[in-house]
C-alpha positions as CSV (number, residue, x, y, z in Angstrom):
1,M,8.4,11.2,-54.1
2,K,7.1,9.9,-57.3
3,C,3.4,9.3,-57.9
4,K,2.5,7.2,-60.9
5,G,-1.1,6.3,-61.5
6,R,-2.2,4.1,-58.5
7,Q,1.4,3.2,-57.6
8,W,3.2,5.2,-55.0
9,F,6.9,5.1,-54.2
10,A,8.8,7.2,-51.7
11,W,12.5,8.1,-52.0
12,D,14.1,9.7,-48.9
13,A,17.1,9.8,-46.7
14,H,15.5,7.0,-44.8
15,P,14.0,3.9,-46.4
16,V,10.3,5.0,-46.3
17,S,7.3,3.3,-47.8
18,A,4.2,1.7,-46.6
19,F,2.0,-1.3,-46.7
20,G,-1.6,-0.8,-47.3
21,S,-4.7,-0.7,-49.4
22,S,-8.1,0.9,-49.1
23,W,-11.8,0.7,-49.9
24,G,-11.2,4.0,-51.7
25,N,-11.9,7.6,-51.1
26,N,-15.6,7.1,-51.9
27,P,-17.3,5.5,-48.9
28,N,-20.2,4.4,-51.0
29,K,-18.0,1.8,-52.5
30,L,-18.4,-0.1,-49.3
31,V,-22.1,-0.5,-50.0
32,E,-22.0,-0.7,-53.8
33,S,-19.6,-3.6,-54.0
34,W,-20.7,-6.7,-52.1
35,A,-17.9,-8.7,-53.7
36,K,-15.4,-6.6,-51.8
37,I,-17.2,-7.1,-48.6
38,Y,-17.1,-10.9,-49.0
39,V,-13.4,-10.7,-49.9
40,A,-12.8,-8.6,-46.8
41,L,-14.6,-11.1,-44.7
42,A,-12.5,-13.9,-46.2
43,I,-9.4,-11.9,-45.4
44,Y,-10.6,-11.4,-41.9
45,L,-11.1,-15.1,-41.5
46,C,-7.7,-15.8,-42.8
47,V,-6.2,-13.3,-40.3
48,S,-8.2,-14.9,-37.5
49,L,-6.7,-18.3,-38.4
50,V,-3.2,-16.8,-38.5
51,V,-3.7,-15.3,-35.0
52,H,-5.5,-18.4,-33.6
53,F,-2.7,-20.8,-34.7
54,R,0.0,-18.4,-33.6
55,L,2.2,-18.4,-36.6
56,K,5.5,-17.9,-34.8
57,P,7.6,-16.6,-37.7
58,L,5.1,-13.8,-38.4
59,K,4.7,-13.0,-34.7
60,R,8.4,-12.8,-34.1
61,Y,9.1,-10.8,-37.3
62,A,6.7,-8.0,-36.5
63,P,8.5,-6.5,-33.5
64,S,11.9,-6.7,-35.2
65,V,11.1,-4.7,-38.3
66,Y,12.4,-1.3,-37.0
67,K,15.3,-2.9,-35.2
68,H,16.3,-4.8,-38.4
69,Y,16.4,-1.6,-40.5
70,H,17.8,0.6,-37.7
71,S,15.2,3.2,-38.6
72,E,11.8,4.5,-37.5
73,N,10.8,4.8,-41.2
74,V,10.6,1.4,-43.0
75,S,9.7,0.5,-46.5
76,M,7.3,-2.4,-46.9
77,V,5.2,-3.9,-49.7
78,P,1.9,-5.8,-49.3
79,F,1.9,-9.6,-49.3
80,I,-1.8,-10.0,-50.1
81,S,-3.0,-7.0,-52.2
82,G,-2.6,-3.2,-52.4
83,V,0.3,-0.9,-53.0
84,P,3.6,0.0,-51.1
85,G,3.2,2.3,-48.2
86,I,5.0,3.9,-45.2
87,Y,5.4,2.9,-41.6
88,T,6.8,5.3,-39.0
89,S,6.9,4.9,-35.3
90,N,7.2,8.6,-34.4
91,L,4.9,10.5,-32.1
92,D,5.9,13.9,-33.6
93,V,4.5,12.8,-36.9
94,A,1.3,11.6,-35.2
95,R,0.9,15.1,-33.7
96,Q,1.3,16.7,-37.1
97,V,-1.7,14.8,-38.6
98,S,-4.0,14.8,-35.5
99,G,-3.9,18.4,-34.6
100,G,-7.1,19.4,-36.4
101,G,-8.2,23.0,-36.7
102,H,-9.0,25.3,-39.6
103,K,-5.5,25.4,-40.9
104,S,-4.8,21.6,-40.7
105,S,-4.0,19.7,-43.9
106,F,-5.6,16.6,-42.5
107,I,-9.1,15.6,-41.8
108,K,-10.9,12.5,-40.5
109,P,-12.3,10.8,-43.6
110,E,-15.9,9.9,-43.7
111,S,-15.1,6.3,-44.4
112,A,-13.2,6.0,-41.1
113,S,-16.3,7.0,-39.2
114,R,-18.9,4.8,-40.8
115,A,-18.9,2.3,-38.0
116,L,-19.6,5.1,-35.5
117,L,-22.7,6.5,-37.0
118,L,-25.1,3.6,-36.2
119,W,-27.0,5.7,-33.7
120,G,-26.5,9.2,-35.1
121,M,-23.8,11.8,-35.7
122,N,-21.5,12.2,-32.7
123,L,-18.4,13.8,-31.4
124,V,-16.1,11.0,-32.4
125,A,-17.4,10.7,-36.0
126,A,-17.7,14.4,-36.7
127,D,-15.1,16.7,-38.2
128,G,-14.6,20.4,-38.9
129,D,-17.4,22.7,-37.8
130,T,-19.6,19.8,-37.0
131,W,-17.1,18.5,-34.6
132,R,-16.7,21.9,-32.9
133,K,-20.4,22.1,-32.4
134,H,-20.6,18.7,-30.8
135,R,-17.5,19.4,-28.7
136,R,-19.1,22.7,-27.4
137,I,-22.2,20.7,-26.2
138,M,-20.4,17.7,-24.9
139,G,-17.7,19.6,-22.9
140,P,-19.9,20.8,-20.0
141,A,-21.3,17.2,-19.5
142,F,-17.9,16.0,-18.4
143,N,-17.2,17.8,-15.1
144,S,-16.4,17.1,-11.5
145,K,-20.0,16.3,-10.6
146,L,-20.1,13.5,-13.1
147,Y,-16.7,12.1,-12.0
148,K,-17.8,12.1,-8.3
149,M,-20.9,10.2,-9.4
150,V,-18.7,7.7,-11.3
151,W,-16.6,7.2,-8.2
152,T,-19.6,6.7,-5.9
153,E,-21.4,4.4,-8.3
154,T,-18.3,2.3,-8.9
155,L,-17.9,1.6,-5.1
156,E,-21.5,0.7,-4.9
157,T,-21.3,-1.6,-7.9
158,Y,-18.2,-3.3,-6.5
159,R,-20.3,-4.2,-3.4
160,E,-23.1,-5.4,-5.5
161,M,-20.7,-7.7,-7.4
162,L,-19.4,-9.2,-4.1
163,S,-22.9,-9.9,-3.0
164,A,-24.3,-11.2,-6.3
165,E,-21.3,-13.4,-7.0
166,N,-21.3,-14.8,-3.5
167,W,-17.7,-13.6,-2.7
168,G,-18.7,-12.6,0.8
169,S,-18.2,-15.9,2.6
170,Q,-15.3,-17.2,0.5
171,T,-11.6,-16.9,0.9
172,T,-10.6,-18.0,-2.6
173,I,-12.4,-17.5,-5.9
174,D,-11.4,-18.8,-9.3
175,V,-12.7,-16.7,-12.2
176,P,-12.1,-18.4,-15.6
177,V,-12.6,-15.2,-17.6
178,V,-12.2,-12.0,-15.6
179,Q,-13.8,-10.1,-18.5
180,T,-17.2,-11.4,-17.4
181,L,-16.8,-9.2,-14.4
182,T,-15.0,-6.2,-15.9
183,F,-17.5,-6.0,-18.8
184,K,-20.5,-6.1,-16.5
185,L,-18.9,-3.5,-14.2
186,A,-18.2,-1.2,-17.1
187,L,-21.7,-1.6,-18.6
188,L,-23.4,-0.9,-15.3
189,I,-21.3,2.3,-14.7
190,I,-22.0,3.5,-18.2
191,G,-25.7,2.7,-17.6
192,K,-25.8,4.6,-14.3
193,C,-23.5,7.5,-14.9
194,G,-23.8,7.8,-18.7
195,F,-27.5,7.2,-19.2
196,G,-28.9,7.8,-15.7
197,F,-30.5,4.3,-15.4
198,S,-31.1,2.6,-12.1
199,F,-29.1,-0.6,-12.9
200,N,-27.9,-3.2,-10.5
201,W,-25.7,-6.3,-10.7
202,S,-28.6,-8.8,-10.2
203,A,-31.3,-7.3,-12.4
204,P,-33.3,-9.9,-14.4
205,P,-33.3,-9.7,-18.2
206,T,-37.0,-9.0,-18.4
207,A,-39.2,-6.2,-17.2
208,P,-42.3,-6.9,-15.0
209,D,-44.5,-6.9,-18.1
210,G,-42.4,-9.6,-19.7
211,S,-40.7,-7.4,-22.2
212,M,-36.9,-7.0,-22.5
213,S,-35.6,-4.8,-19.8
214,V,-33.6,-1.6,-20.6
215,Q,-30.6,-3.0,-18.8
216,E,-30.7,-6.2,-20.9
217,A,-31.3,-4.2,-24.1
218,L,-28.2,-2.1,-23.3
219,R,-26.1,-5.3,-22.7
220,I,-27.2,-6.9,-26.0
221,V,-26.6,-3.7,-28.0
222,A,-23.1,-3.4,-26.4
223,D,-22.3,-7.1,-27.1
224,S,-23.6,-7.1,-30.7
225,S,-22.0,-3.8,-31.9
226,M,-19.8,-5.5,-34.5
227,L,-22.8,-7.5,-35.9
228,A,-25.0,-4.4,-36.1
229,I,-22.2,-2.4,-37.9
230,A,-20.9,-5.1,-40.3
231,A,-24.0,-7.1,-41.2
232,P,-26.3,-5.8,-44.0
233,K,-29.9,-4.9,-43.0
234,W,-31.4,-7.7,-45.0
235,L,-29.2,-10.2,-43.0
236,L,-30.4,-8.9,-39.7
237,A,-34.0,-9.1,-40.9
238,L,-33.7,-12.9,-41.2
239,P,-35.8,-14.9,-38.7
240,F,-32.9,-16.2,-36.6
241,R,-33.2,-16.0,-32.8
242,R,-29.9,-14.0,-32.4
243,F,-30.9,-11.5,-35.1
244,K,-34.4,-11.1,-33.7
245,E,-32.9,-10.4,-30.2
246,V,-30.5,-7.7,-31.6
247,R,-33.4,-6.0,-33.5
248,E,-35.6,-6.1,-30.4
249,A,-32.8,-4.7,-28.2
250,H,-32.0,-1.9,-30.7
251,D,-35.7,-0.9,-31.1
252,Q,-36.3,-1.1,-27.3
253,L,-33.3,1.1,-26.5
254,M,-33.8,3.6,-29.2
255,G,-37.5,4.1,-28.3
256,F,-36.6,4.4,-24.6
257,M,-33.9,7.0,-25.4
258,R,-36.1,9.1,-27.5
259,G,-38.6,9.2,-24.7
260,Q,-35.9,10.1,-22.2
261,V,-34.7,13.0,-24.4
262,S,-38.2,14.4,-24.6
263,E,-38.9,13.9,-20.9
264,R,-35.6,15.6,-19.8
265,K,-36.0,18.5,-22.3
266,A,-39.5,19.1,-20.9
267,D,-38.2,19.1,-17.3
268,I,-35.4,21.5,-18.1
269,S,-37.8,23.8,-20.0
270,G,-40.3,23.8,-17.2
271,H,-38.1,23.7,-14.1
272,G,-34.6,24.6,-15.3
273,S,-33.4,21.2,-14.2
274,V,-34.3,17.5,-14.4
275,K,-36.3,16.0,-11.6
276,G,-34.2,14.3,-8.9
277,G,-31.2,16.5,-9.6
278,K,-29.5,13.9,-11.8
279,N,-25.8,14.5,-12.8
280,D,-25.4,11.7,-15.3
281,A,-23.8,12.5,-18.6
282,F,-27.0,12.2,-20.6
283,T,-28.8,14.7,-18.4
284,L,-25.9,17.1,-18.4
285,L,-25.7,16.8,-22.2
286,V,-29.4,17.6,-22.7
287,K,-29.1,20.6,-20.3
288,A,-26.0,22.0,-22.1
289,N,-27.8,21.6,-25.4
290,E,-31.0,23.4,-24.1
291,D,-28.8,26.3,-22.9
292,E,-27.3,26.8,-26.4
293,A,-28.6,29.2,-29.0
294,S,-30.9,27.4,-31.5
295,K,-28.5,27.4,-34.4
296,L,-25.8,25.6,-32.3
297,K,-28.2,23.0,-30.8
298,L,-27.9,19.3,-31.6
299,D,-31.1,17.5,-32.7
300,D,-32.5,14.6,-30.7
301,Q,-30.7,12.0,-32.9
302,E,-27.4,13.7,-32.4
303,L,-27.9,13.7,-28.6
304,I,-28.6,10.0,-28.7
305,G,-25.6,9.4,-31.0
306,N,-23.3,11.1,-28.5
307,V,-24.6,9.1,-25.5
308,F,-24.2,5.8,-27.4
309,I,-20.7,6.6,-28.5
310,M,-19.9,6.7,-24.8
311,L,-21.3,3.2,-24.5
312,F,-19.1,1.8,-27.3
313,A,-16.0,4.0,-26.7
314,G,-16.1,3.7,-22.9
315,H,-17.6,0.3,-22.2
316,E,-15.1,-1.9,-24.1
317,T,-12.1,0.3,-23.4
318,T,-12.5,0.3,-19.6
319,A,-13.5,-3.4,-19.5
320,H,-10.5,-4.6,-21.6
321,T,-8.0,-2.5,-19.8
322,L,-9.2,-3.5,-16.3
323,A,-8.8,-7.1,-17.4
324,A,-5.3,-6.5,-18.7
325,T,-4.4,-4.6,-15.5
326,L,-5.5,-7.4,-13.3
327,G,-3.6,-9.9,-15.5
328,F,-0.4,-8.0,-15.4
329,L,-0.6,-7.4,-11.6
330,S,-1.3,-11.1,-11.1
331,L,2.0,-11.9,-12.8
332,Y,4.1,-9.2,-11.1
333,Q,3.5,-9.6,-7.4
334,D,6.1,-7.0,-6.5
335,I,4.2,-4.4,-8.4
336,Q,0.9,-5.5,-7.0
337,E,2.4,-5.2,-3.5
338,E,3.7,-1.7,-4.2
339,V,0.3,-0.6,-5.4
340,L,-1.3,-2.1,-2.3
341,E,1.1,-0.3,0.0
342,Q,0.0,3.0,-1.5
343,I,-3.7,2.1,-1.2
344,I,-3.3,1.3,2.5
345,S,-1.2,4.4,3.2
346,V,-3.8,6.6,1.5
347,V,-7.1,4.9,2.4
348,G,-6.3,2.5,5.2
349,W,-8.1,-0.8,5.7
350,D,-11.4,0.4,7.0
351,R,-12.8,3.6,5.3
352,D,-14.1,3.9,1.8
353,P,-11.8,5.7,-0.7
354,T,-13.3,9.1,-1.7
355,Y,-13.0,11.0,-5.0
356,E,-10.7,13.4,-3.2
357,D,-8.2,10.4,-2.9
358,Y,-7.9,10.1,-6.6
359,S,-4.8,12.2,-7.1
360,S,-3.0,10.4,-4.2
361,L,-3.6,7.0,-5.8
362,N,-1.2,7.7,-8.6
363,K,0.3,4.2,-8.5
364,V,-3.1,2.6,-9.0
365,L,-3.7,4.9,-12.0
366,A,-0.2,4.1,-13.3
367,A,-0.9,0.4,-13.3
368,F,-4.0,1.1,-15.4
369,Y,-2.2,3.5,-17.7
370,E,0.6,1.0,-18.4
371,S,-1.9,-1.7,-19.3
372,L,-3.6,0.7,-21.7
373,R,-0.2,1.5,-23.2
374,M,0.5,-2.2,-23.8
375,F,-3.0,-2.7,-25.3
376,P,-4.4,0.6,-26.4
377,A,-8.1,0.1,-27.0
378,G,-8.3,2.9,-29.6
379,H,-5.5,1.3,-31.6
380,I,-5.8,3.3,-34.8
381,L,-6.4,7.0,-35.7
382,I,-7.1,7.8,-39.4
383,R,-6.4,11.1,-41.1
384,E,-6.5,12.0,-44.8
385,A,-4.5,14.8,-46.5
386,T,-6.9,17.4,-48.0
387,E,-4.1,18.9,-50.1
388,D,-0.5,18.3,-51.1
389,T,1.5,18.8,-47.9
390,V,4.7,17.9,-46.2
391,L,5.4,15.9,-43.0
392,Q,8.5,16.6,-41.0
393,I,10.0,13.3,-40.2
394,P,12.4,13.5,-37.2
395,N,15.8,12.1,-37.9
396,P,16.9,8.9,-36.2
397,D,17.4,9.0,-32.4
398,G,20.6,10.8,-31.6
399,Q,20.5,13.0,-34.7
400,H,19.1,16.5,-34.6
401,G,16.7,18.0,-37.1
402,T,14.0,16.6,-39.4
403,T,13.6,15.5,-43.0
404,P,10.7,16.8,-45.1
405,F,8.5,14.1,-46.6
406,P,5.9,15.1,-49.2
407,V,2.4,13.7,-48.8
408,P,0.0,14.0,-51.8
409,K,-3.6,15.0,-51.4
410,G,-5.8,11.9,-50.7
411,V,-3.1,9.9,-48.8
412,Q,-4.4,8.4,-45.6
413,V,-2.2,8.5,-42.6
414,I,-3.1,5.7,-40.1
415,V,-1.7,6.3,-36.6
416,D,-1.3,2.8,-35.1
417,M,-1.1,3.2,-31.3
418,V,0.3,-0.3,-30.9
419,G,3.2,-0.8,-33.3
420,V,4.2,-4.3,-32.5
421,R,2.9,-7.6,-31.0
422,K,0.4,-9.8,-32.6
423,S,-2.0,-7.0,-33.4
424,L,0.6,-5.7,-35.9
425,I,-0.3,-8.8,-38.1
426,L,-3.9,-7.6,-38.2
427,C,-2.8,-4.0,-39.0
428,L,-0.6,-5.1,-41.8
429,L,-3.4,-6.7,-43.7
430,P,-5.6,-4.5,-45.9
431,H,-8.1,-2.4,-44.1
432,R,-9.6,-1.6,-47.5
433,L,-9.3,-3.1,-51.0
434,T,-8.6,-0.4,-53.5
435,N,-5.2,1.0,-54.2
436,D,-5.1,4.3,-52.2
437,P,-1.8,5.0,-50.5
438,I,-1.7,4.6,-46.7
439,I,0.9,5.7,-44.2
440,F,1.1,3.8,-40.9
441,I,2.5,5.3,-37.7
442,F,3.5,3.1,-34.8
443,K,4.1,4.6,-31.4
444,E,3.4,2.8,-28.1
445,Y,6.4,0.4,-28.4
446,N,8.9,2.8,-29.8
447,P,12.1,2.8,-27.7
448,R,12.6,6.5,-28.5
449,Y,9.8,7.2,-26.1
450,F,9.7,4.2,-23.7
451,D,12.6,2.4,-22.1
452,E,12.0,-1.4,-22.4
453,P,8.8,-0.9,-24.3
454,T,7.7,-4.5,-24.2
455,Q,7.9,-4.7,-20.4
456,Y,5.1,-3.8,-18.0
457,K,6.5,-0.9,-16.0
458,P,3.9,1.3,-14.3
459,S,6.7,3.2,-12.7
460,R,7.2,5.1,-16.0
461,W,4.0,7.0,-15.1
462,Y,4.6,7.7,-11.4
463,N,5.8,11.3,-11.9
464,I,3.6,12.1,-14.9
465,S,0.5,14.3,-14.6
466,S,-2.7,12.3,-14.9
467,E,-3.7,14.6,-17.8
468,S,-0.4,14.7,-19.6
469,E,-0.2,14.1,-23.3
470,A,2.9,12.0,-22.6
471,F,0.3,9.3,-22.2
472,S,-1.1,9.1,-25.6
473,A,-3.3,6.0,-25.6
474,F,-6.4,8.3,-25.2
475,S,-5.2,10.1,-28.4
476,I,-3.5,13.5,-28.6
477,G,-4.4,17.0,-29.6
478,P,-7.8,18.8,-29.4
479,R,-9.5,15.5,-30.4
480,A,-8.2,13.5,-27.5
481,C,-10.7,11.3,-25.7
482,I,-13.2,13.5,-23.8
483,G,-14.0,10.5,-21.6
484,R,-10.5,10.0,-20.3
485,R,-11.2,11.2,-16.7
486,F,-14.5,9.2,-16.7
487,A,-12.6,6.0,-17.5
488,T,-9.7,6.6,-15.1
489,T,-12.0,7.5,-12.2
490,E,-13.9,4.3,-12.6
491,A,-10.7,2.3,-12.9
492,V,-8.9,3.8,-9.9
493,A,-12.0,3.4,-7.7
494,F,-12.6,-0.2,-8.7
495,L,-8.9,-1.3,-8.5
496,T,-8.5,0.4,-5.1
497,M,-11.4,-1.5,-3.6
498,L,-10.5,-4.8,-5.2
499,L,-6.8,-4.9,-4.6
500,R,-7.3,-3.9,-0.9
501,D,-9.6,-6.8,-0.4
502,W,-8.1,-9.5,-2.7
503,K,-4.7,-10.8,-3.8
504,V,-4.8,-11.5,-7.5
505,E,-2.9,-14.4,-9.0
506,P,-2.9,-16.1,-12.5
507,T,-4.7,-19.4,-12.8
508,L,-2.0,-21.6,-14.4
509,K,-2.6,-24.8,-16.4
510,A,-0.8,-28.0,-15.3
511,G,2.9,-27.6,-15.9
512,E,2.5,-24.0,-17.1
513,T,4.9,-21.3,-16.0
514,K,4.0,-17.6,-15.5
515,E,5.9,-16.8,-18.7
516,D,3.8,-19.4,-20.6
517,W,0.7,-17.9,-19.0
518,R,1.6,-14.4,-20.2
519,E,2.3,-15.7,-23.7
520,R,-1.0,-17.4,-23.8
521,V,-3.2,-14.8,-22.1
522,L,-1.7,-11.4,-22.4
523,D,-1.8,-11.1,-26.1
524,A,-3.8,-9.0,-28.4
525,H,-7.5,-9.7,-29.1
526,L,-9.0,-7.4,-31.7
527,V,-12.7,-6.9,-32.2
528,M,-14.3,-3.4,-32.0
529,T,-11.4,-2.3,-29.8
530,L,-8.1,-3.9,-28.9
531,G,-7.9,-5.9,-25.7
532,V,-6.4,-9.2,-24.4
533,A,-7.5,-12.8,-24.6
534,D,-9.6,-14.4,-21.8
535,V,-7.9,-13.8,-18.5
536,P,-8.2,-16.6,-15.9
537,L,-7.5,-15.4,-12.4
538,R,-7.6,-16.5,-8.7
539,F,-8.6,-14.0,-6.0
540,T,-7.6,-14.7,-2.4
541,R,-8.9,-12.7,0.5
542,R,-6.2,-10.6,2.1
543,T,-5.4,-10.7,5.8
544,R,-4.5,-7.4,7.4
545,K,-0.8,-6.9,8.0
């Protein structure tokens, strides 16, 4: 490898270089240079236009790059700005940079966590000793009591949905955008099981005194996360109705949460537990924190930060993936029938599924997992070399051994969990605007790991443990998503109830085939997390066989 000023070129047995650019190693540049922000917004708008108008040459080129070069390591140069960089689609390389620990040569850069710090330091944004302290407190909050609560509340919320949406007396329901249901479901489950709130599907947006309700404030905060993160404070202070609503929701929720922290801490100090025996994640987190020695405790803002990261990490991820799962199952009726057969064999037609049924509903979970593989919500993982180091690049499939690849200090390695499809176009454009080297790693569509990677095949997960790292969409290593079981419990409970009661089909436009529908609907949509476009579905009440 040769490093020359800001230019970076790699010479290796395989053609290796990368595309990329960066805001720079100094995160303050993001604040100091408004010009760069405006340029970034302009680029984002250009990308949106590219995606909106479906530029076929770009879309078709992206999946063929690795195939064209017959290598997992491909040299590319930027076509807008920045310097050459490296793409690799190898999971072993991803493990080398995501391992963490005292001896790791890679850290999570502060600039990569800026968007996650809106509510306070948290487990996802932290690194090093700070991360270990947060993980020590967060761990006990995610246990079997919480998961049983998630299961029970999901079943109850499903019934609330049927009643509130007037599905009870109908045999066929058309839902133009199924995300309207999945996002509300995910929000209510986070509210009930994450925050311990008494939410319901039909709650009005205002409290009895006329103020904004906590449930409505939580909804607005979740829906406006990108605005709150990206917009400067002076912009949000302008007297526009939407900005005023966002400010009010933020203040209402933050004030409420601070009061809840104080109240639950007082209960635990006085009685050893919270009144009512609550098992929500927030309560369990406060209790675990109070049980710690003083030097290891999180402060109130850190407690709130960790609860809110569950909202952003869990709410969108589950909602998007449930929408994608229902979309795929509507297309592939044979898979939907196979999943239904397992549901009936395990649960039957009459009784409610229980949390103890979770492990037996592996095909339901596999349908969810495969959708998440196709559209991994956490689509990037960023690490930065803290010293000159070496990555061991596995040789091409079929060849034994590895090839050492030098990585200088300061180089960012971006693990892209997607790899191909339209989202690649977004990833290829600059995440940042100064000339720091970046390595990209693509994994989820790599044929080394997945047979027919662009096909929806839940069966690839049938014989895999539900906690296996073979499924990497929840990340890998010690920093893998702590809320994995929370999300999968909610998904399996909801899908089991829904698919037992309703047959799911795609709502086709006039003259549209199912392949046309898949091309139009099941394509990447990137905001805070990666999901799919609006999914129009038809639900038809099942008749017992």
